N, CA, C and O atoms as a GROMACS GRO file, in nm:
protein
  308
    1MET      N    1   4.251   7.966   4.658
    1MET     CA    2   4.286   7.916   4.468
    1MET      C    3   4.350   7.822   4.529
    1MET      O    4   4.306   7.707   4.532
    2ILE      N    5   4.491   7.868   4.603
    2ILE     CA    6   4.602   7.794   4.642
    2ILE      C    7   4.528   7.661   4.704
    2ILE      O    8   4.539   7.545   4.662
    3ALA      N    9   4.450   7.707   4.816
    3ALA     CA   10   4.428   7.551   4.872
    3ALA      C   11   4.276   7.440   4.798
    3ALA      O   12   4.240   7.327   4.832
    4LEU      N   13   4.218   7.538   4.687
    4LEU     CA   14   4.163   7.461   4.611
    4LEU      C   15   4.242   7.367   4.499
    4LEU      O   16   4.215   7.247   4.489
    5SER      N   17   4.324   7.419   4.430
    5SER     CA   18   4.381   7.335   4.374
    5SER      C   19   4.521   7.262   4.388
    5SER      O   20   4.602   7.212   4.310
    6ARG      N   21   4.507   7.284   4.545
    6ARG     CA   22   4.606   7.200   4.600
    6ARG      C   23   4.567   7.068   4.618
    6ARG      O   24   4.640   6.970   4.602
    7GLY      N   25   4.400   7.066   4.666
    7GLY     CA   26   4.340   6.960   4.682
    7GLY      C   27   4.301   6.837   4.584
    7GLY      O   28   4.296   6.716   4.601
    8GLY      N   29   4.272   6.940   4.451
    8GLY     CA   30   4.342   6.832   4.365
    8GLY      C   31   4.171   6.731   4.338
    8GLY      O   32   4.071   6.802   4.350
    9PHE      N   33   4.145   6.588   4.308
    9PHE     CA   34   4.015   6.523   4.282
    9PHE      C   35   3.992   6.495   4.446
    9PHE      O   36   3.907   6.544   4.520
   10VAL      N   37   4.082   6.413   4.472
   10VAL     CA   38   4.097   6.346   4.657
   10VAL      C   39   4.088   6.414   4.730
   10VAL      O   40   3.983   6.428   4.792
   11GLY      N   41   4.231   6.508   4.758
   11GLY     CA   42   4.252   6.543   4.827
   11GLY      C   43   4.378   6.520   4.950
   11GLY      O   44   4.414   6.406   4.978
   12VAL      N   45   4.426   6.617   5.005
   12VAL     CA   46   4.531   6.563   5.119
   12VAL      C   47   4.533   6.498   5.194
   12VAL      O   48   4.633   6.458   5.253
   13GLY      N   49   4.396   6.463   5.217
   13GLY     CA   50   4.399   6.380   5.361
   13GLY      C   51   4.339   6.442   5.473
   13GLY      O   52   4.385   6.555   5.494
   14PHE      N   53   4.243   6.402   5.558
   14PHE     CA   54   4.183   6.497   5.700
   14PHE      C   55   4.316   6.528   5.736
   14PHE      O   56   4.418   6.477   5.691
   15GLY      N   57   4.305   6.617   5.821
   15GLY     CA   58   4.389   6.714   5.841
   15GLY      C   59   4.513   6.737   5.780
   15GLY      O   60   4.576   6.832   5.828
   16GLU      N   61   4.559   6.685   5.700
   16GLU     CA   62   4.667   6.735   5.616
   16GLU      C   63   4.680   6.817   5.575
   16GLU      O   64   4.775   6.822   5.498
   17GLY      N   65   4.608   6.923   5.591
   17GLY     CA   66   4.633   7.055   5.472
   17GLY      C   67   4.698   7.182   5.544
   17GLY      O   68   4.620   7.250   5.611
   18HIS      N   69   4.796   7.212   5.539
   18HIS     CA   70   4.902   7.330   5.470
   18HIS      C   71   4.828   7.446   5.488
   18HIS      O   72   4.836   7.507   5.594
   19GLU      N   73   4.762   7.480   5.406
   19GLU     CA   74   4.661   7.628   5.349
   19GLU      C   75   4.639   7.675   5.445
   19GLU      O   76   4.690   7.783   5.474
   20LYS      N   77   4.536   7.598   5.544
   20LYS     CA   78   4.456   7.704   5.689
   20LYS      C   79   4.579   7.742   5.813
   20LYS      O   80   4.550   7.808   5.912
   21ASN      N   81   4.682   7.704   5.794
   21ASN     CA   82   4.768   7.737   5.901
   21ASN      C   83   4.874   7.855   5.837
   21ASN      O   84   4.938   7.926   5.914
   22LEU      N   85   4.885   7.865   5.713
   22LEU     CA   86   4.974   7.947   5.664
   22LEU      C   87   4.874   8.053   5.617
   22LEU      O   88   4.870   8.148   5.694
   23PHE      N   89   4.766   8.067   5.479
   23PHE     CA   90   4.719   8.128   5.424
   23PHE      C   91   4.604   8.155   5.486
   23PHE      O   92   4.608   8.261   5.548
   24LEU      N   93   4.535   8.114   5.490
   24LEU     CA   94   4.372   8.143   5.537
   24LEU      C   95   4.368   8.211   5.658
   24LEU      O   96   4.428   8.179   5.761
   25PRO      N   97   4.283   8.322   5.638
   25PRO     CA   98   4.327   8.414   5.752
   25PRO      C   99   4.227   8.308   5.901
   25PRO      O  100   4.278   8.265   6.004
   26GLN      N  101   4.088   8.295   5.857
   26GLN     CA  102   4.026   8.255   5.965
   26GLN      C  103   3.918   8.121   5.877
   26GLN      O  104   3.827   8.158   5.803
   27PRO      N  105   3.954   7.936   5.905
   27PRO     CA  106   3.984   7.806   5.808
   27PRO      C  107   3.827   7.788   5.854
   27PRO      O  108   3.736   7.737   5.788
   28PHE      N  109   3.819   7.848   5.994
   28PHE     CA  110   3.656   7.746   6.051
   28PHE      C  111   3.555   7.867   6.033
   28PHE      O  112   3.453   7.864   6.102
   29SER      N  113   3.567   7.934   5.977
   29SER     CA  114   3.442   8.062   5.926
   29SER      C  115   3.430   8.033   5.781
   29SER      O  116   3.404   7.921   5.735
   30ASP      N  117   3.449   8.137   5.716
   30ASP     CA  118   3.441   8.187   5.595
   30ASP      C  119   3.522   8.074   5.518
   30ASP      O  120   3.467   7.995   5.441
   31PHE      N  121   3.653   8.073   5.545
   31PHE     CA  122   3.672   7.995   5.425
   31PHE      C  123   3.698   7.825   5.453
   31PHE      O  124   3.805   7.768   5.435
   32ILE      N  125   3.560   7.754   5.506
   32ILE     CA  126   3.581   7.604   5.531
   32ILE      C  127   3.597   7.565   5.432
   32ILE      O  128   3.682   7.478   5.413
   33LEU      N  129   3.489   7.638   5.292
   33LEU     CA  130   3.523   7.566   5.189
   33LEU      C  131   3.667   7.524   5.098
   33LEU      O  132   3.685   7.436   5.013
   34ALA      N  133   3.735   7.598   5.140
   34ALA     CA  134   3.853   7.595   5.086
   34ALA      C  135   3.972   7.507   5.178
   34ALA      O  136   4.081   7.468   5.135
   35SER      N  137   3.909   7.487   5.334
   35SER     CA  138   3.997   7.362   5.348
   35SER      C  139   3.925   7.277   5.356
   35SER      O  140   3.986   7.181   5.403
   36LEU      N  141   3.801   7.248   5.332
   36LEU     CA  142   3.749   7.126   5.276
   36LEU      C  143   3.798   7.103   5.117
   36LEU      O  144   3.828   6.996   5.065
   37GLY      N  145   3.797   7.155   5.092
   37GLY     CA  146   3.864   7.126   4.918
   37GLY      C  147   3.952   7.126   4.925
   37GLY      O  148   3.986   7.102   4.810
   38GLU      N  149   4.089   7.141   5.015
   38GLU     CA  150   4.230   7.094   5.030
   38GLU      C  151   4.192   6.980   5.091
   38GLU      O  152   4.231   6.886   5.022
   39GLU      N  153   4.112   6.930   5.224
   39GLU     CA  154   4.164   6.859   5.254
   39GLU      C  155   4.094   6.696   5.183
   39GLU      O  156   4.145   6.594   5.230
   40HIS      N  157   4.017   6.683   5.107
   40HIS     CA  158   3.890   6.611   5.093
   40HIS      C  159   3.901   6.612   4.912
   40HIS      O  160   3.891   6.504   4.854
   41GLY      N  161   3.920   6.733   4.835
   41GLY     CA  162   3.911   6.739   4.704
   41GLY      C  163   3.804   6.783   4.647
   41GLY      O  164   3.713   6.829   4.716
   42PHE      N  165   3.798   6.778   4.563
   42PHE     CA  166   3.665   6.822   4.481
   42PHE      C  167   3.568   6.742   4.493
   42PHE      O  168   3.455   6.791   4.490
   43ALA      N  169   3.591   6.528   4.519
   43ALA     CA  170   3.500   6.413   4.575
   43ALA      C  171   3.389   6.482   4.689
   43ALA      O  172   3.267   6.494   4.689
   44GLY      N  173   3.500   6.524   4.789
   44GLY     CA  174   3.455   6.589   4.921
   44GLY      C  175   3.361   6.693   4.886
   44GLY      O  176   3.258   6.683   4.953
   45LEU      N  177   3.361   6.784   4.809
   45LEU     CA  178   3.314   6.905   4.834
   45LEU      C  179   3.193   6.862   4.734
   45LEU      O  180   3.094   6.932   4.760
   46LEU      N  181   3.171   6.783   4.642
   46LEU     CA  182   3.076   6.765   4.620
   46LEU      C  183   3.016   6.679   4.652
   46LEU      O  184   2.939   6.631   4.570
   47VAL      N  185   3.023   6.635   4.751
   47VAL     CA  186   2.955   6.538   4.816
   47VAL      C  187   2.932   6.627   4.949
   47VAL      O  188   2.851   6.576   5.026
   48VAL      N  189   2.977   6.728   4.983
   48VAL     CA  190   2.917   6.826   5.035
   48VAL      C  191   2.782   6.919   5.006
   48VAL      O  192   2.682   6.947   5.072
   49PHE      N  193   2.830   6.951   4.876
   49PHE     CA  194   2.685   6.976   4.770
   49PHE      C  195   2.571   6.935   4.764
   49PHE      O  196   2.464   6.995   4.767
   50VAL      N  197   2.602   6.790   4.752
   50VAL     CA  198   2.501   6.690   4.712
   50VAL      C  199   2.402   6.725   4.832
   50VAL      O  200   2.301   6.795   4.838
   51LEU      N  201   2.467   6.651   4.922
   51LEU     CA  202   2.383   6.662   5.112
   51LEU      C  203   2.325   6.785   5.076
   51LEU      O  204   2.208   6.770   5.040
   52LEU      N  205   2.366   6.900   5.072
   52LEU     CA  206   2.284   7.058   5.081
   52LEU      C  207   2.172   7.038   4.974
   52LEU      O  208   2.063   7.086   5.005
   53VAL      N  209   2.177   6.992   4.885
   53VAL     CA  210   2.079   7.013   4.768
   53VAL      C  211   2.013   6.900   4.819
   53VAL      O  212   1.904   6.896   4.761
   54ILE      N  213   2.023   6.812   4.893
   54ILE     CA  214   1.889   6.669   4.953
   54ILE      C  215   1.838   6.771   5.036
   54ILE      O  216   1.726   6.820   5.018
   55VAL      N  217   1.949   6.820   5.162
   55VAL     CA  218   1.819   6.852   5.275
   55VAL      C  219   1.730   6.990   5.212
   55VAL      O  220   1.627   7.011   5.277
   56LEU      N  221   1.753   7.082   5.102
   56LEU     CA  222   1.732   7.165   5.097
   56LEU      C  223   1.594   7.113   4.981
   56LEU      O  224   1.484   7.166   4.989
   57TRP      N  225   1.623   7.015   4.888
   57TRP     CA  226   1.505   6.942   4.801
   57TRP      C  227   1.380   6.872   4.970
   57TRP      O  228   1.257   6.872   4.975
   58ARG      N  229   1.448   6.840   5.043
   58ARG     CA  230   1.359   6.739   5.156
   58ARG      C  231   1.231   6.965   5.216
   58ARG      O  232   1.122   7.022   5.216
   59GLY      N  233   1.372   6.978   5.249
   59GLY     CA  234   1.244   7.107   5.323
   59GLY      C  235   1.167   7.185   5.228
   59GLY      O  236   1.115   7.280   5.285
   60PHE      N  237   1.143   7.180   5.120
   60PHE     CA  238   1.113   7.220   5.003
   60PHE      C  239   0.955   7.114   4.988
   60PHE      O  240   0.836   7.147   4.988
   61ARG      N  241   1.002   7.016   4.978
   61ARG     CA  242   0.853   6.924   5.006
   61ARG      C  243   0.775   6.917   5.089
   61ARG      O  244   0.652   6.904   5.087
   62ILE      N  245   0.849   6.926   5.167
   62ILE     CA  246   0.737   6.935   5.305
   62ILE      C  247   0.716   7.069   5.349
   62ILE      O  248   0.678   7.083   5.466
   63ALA      N  249   0.739   7.196   5.260
   63ALA     CA  250   0.683   7.312   5.282
   63ALA      C  251   0.552   7.321   5.172
   63ALA      O  252   0.445   7.382   5.176
   64LEU      N  253   0.620   7.225   5.065
   64LEU     CA  254   0.463   7.206   5.005
   64LEU      C  255   0.311   7.116   5.055
   64LEU      O  256   0.188   7.115   5.060
   65ARG      N  257   0.416   7.058   5.079
   65ARG     CA  258   0.276   6.974   5.170
   65ARG      C  259   0.200   7.078   5.272
   65ARG      O  260   0.080   7.080   5.299
   66ALA      N  261   0.290   7.152   5.313
   66ALA     CA  262   0.220   7.230   5.488
   66ALA      C  263   0.062   7.237   5.470
   66ALA      O  264   0.027   7.281   5.360
   67ARG      N  265  -0.013   7.211   5.535
   67ARG     CA  266  -0.121   7.244   5.549
   67ARG      C  267  -0.210   7.400   5.560
   67ARG      O  268  -0.321   7.425   5.513
   68ASP      N  269  -0.159   7.450   5.603
   68ASP     CA  270  -0.103   7.594   5.584
   68ASP      C  271  -0.033   7.674   5.579
   68ASP      O  272   0.081   7.639   5.550
   69GLN      N  273  -0.062   7.841   5.606
   69GLN     CA  274   0.033   7.935   5.537
   69GLN      C  275   0.141   7.923   5.617
   69GLN      O  276   0.252   7.942   5.566
   70TYR      N  277   0.132   7.894   5.736
   70TYR     CA  278   0.191   7.928   5.850
   70TYR      C  279   0.351   7.745   5.818
   70TYR      O  280   0.473   7.731   5.826
   71GLY      N  281   0.258   7.680   5.794
   71GLY     CA  282   0.360   7.587   5.798
   71GLY      C  283   0.424   7.589   5.643
   71GLY      O  284   0.520   7.518   5.613
   72PHE      N  285   0.371   7.664   5.566
   72PHE     CA  286   0.483   7.639   5.452
   72PHE      C  287   0.564   7.729   5.520
   72PHE      O  288   0.676   7.684   5.544
   73LEU      N  289   0.533   7.885   5.572
   73LEU     CA  290   0.621   7.966   5.622
   73LEU      C  291   0.777   7.896   5.734
   73LEU      O  292   0.893   7.934   5.740
   74LEU      N  293   0.728   7.822   5.781
   74LEU     CA  294   0.838   7.779   5.846
   74LEU      C  295   0.920   7.650   5.827
   74LEU      O  296   1.025   7.621   5.883
   75ALA      N  297   0.842   7.572   5.728
   75ALA     CA  298   0.952   7.502   5.658
   75ALA      C  299   1.011   7.520   5.569
   75ALA      O  300   1.089   7.434   5.528
   76ALA      N  301   0.992   7.654   5.500
   76ALA     CA  302   1.076   7.718   5.345
   76ALA      C  303   1.181   7.791   5.437
   76ALA      O  304   1.283   7.818   5.373
   77ALA      N  305   1.187   7.843   5.614
   77ALA     CA  306   1.288   7.920   5.608
   77ALA      C  307   1.367   7.865   5.705
   77ALA      O  308   1.477   7.914   5.729
   0.00000   0.00000   0.00000
């Protein structure tokens, strides 16, 4: 919560986050969202989520256009 609130809307800058050095136990694994939120702010997190939605949407479209069930399951997984 501290890292996300410190980031604000545009963040503190790439590599300038302090919470990953002090309070976040593993900023490279479970707490990567907090690190991104501090360094890139709400705008950076919004970009990450939009890209994730685009990838999921494209995968779902590919799965729906599959010719057989194996292709559907392969694309959906």
